[in-house]
C-alpha positions, -999 to 999 in steps of 0.1 A, spaced: 0 1 0 14 35 -11 21 61 16 -3 90 9 12 112 35 26 146 23 65 144 19 82 171 38 119 182 42 136 195 73 161 223 66 187 223 92 180 188 102 211 180 121 206 208 148 185 206 179 156 224 164 158 202 132 158 171 154 128 183 173 108 185 140 119 150 133 107 138 167 74 158 162 67 144 128 77 108 136 45 87 129 25 118 119 -8 108 101 -5 136 73 33 142 69 62 119 61 98 132 66 111 124 32 143 146 30 166 161 55 190 189 45 217 208 64 250 228 57 277 216 31 295 199 61 267 174 64 256 171 28 260 138 12 264 118 45 238 94 60 219 115 86 229 91 113 266 100 106 260 137 99 243 144 134 247 140 169 215 126 182 203 150 211 169 137 216 156 110 240 152 75 227 166 63 194 168 81 161 139 66 139 157 41 114 139 55 84 153 88 91 190 76 100 193 61 65 184 93 46 212 110 29 216 147 41 209 170 13 223 205 7 199 234 16 191 241 -21 160 243 -42 174 220 -67 183 193 -42 151 193 -19 119 184 -37 94 182 -11 65 205 -13 63 215 24 96 224 43 100 227 78 128 254 85 151 249 115 177 272 101 194 300 121 180 333 111 211 341 91 207 313 67 170 315 67 171 350 54 182 339 19 171 302 18 136 305 30 126 330 3 143 309 -23 123 279 -13 90 301 -15 99 313 -49 106 276 -61 68 268 -49 76 253 -16 55 261 15 80 269 42 71 265 80 98 285 96 111 285 132 135 315 124 129 351 135 138 364 100 103 370 86 83 372 119 77 410 116 70 412 79 34 424 73 25 398 47 40 368 65 16 349 87 29 345 123 9 318 134 0 303 168 -28 279 158 -46 278 190 -49 315 189 -48 329 153 -49 303 127 -69 329 106 -37 347 99 -30 320 73 -53 340 52 -23 363 45 -8 336 23 -26 346 -10 -16 383 -4 21 373 3 22 352 -27 9 382 -48 31 409 -33 62 389 -37 56 370 -68 59 335 -52 42 302 -59 49 292 -23 49 309 9 66 315 43 48 310 75 65 316 107 58 306 144 62 332 173 91 326 199 85 303 228 78 332 254 53 349 231 35 316 223 31 305 260 18 340 268 -7 343 239 -21 308 244 -28 316 280 -41 351 274 -62 344 243 -92 330 264 -91 360 285 -92 383 256 -122 364 242 -140 364 275 -133 401 285 -119 416 251 
């Protein structure tokens, strides 16, 4: 039986945030980690050799066997990209992936304050995804970038959102 889950790539897969994405996506009903990408130092190596495993438990065998790709739109083919890149790398690479038609879900701060980039906390403001058509039109992209808030802002927003609804 064919796997019908959406193939996804993890950019910056060898770092702690990339490994967290892998852990969270393991066994996901909608998504399948199909590609892992990192810096030129890791590209071409099996993931198990390219990374120091930081997470609890063992590395998923199907991920361990993947060859690390370069963070390049020609190498990474998945339509959905989870970016664990640092903000310096994300500044150039994430727009390149969006221009190439990929949807980039970014953990970096690089685009959080852009007026046409959704900064989404799903429990609070999922409607901000409505910015995607505007972003695509403004920037001429066939893909898009969606960011998350930093961890402190997320915790505060999730806690305060029900109060805002009740007393806002």
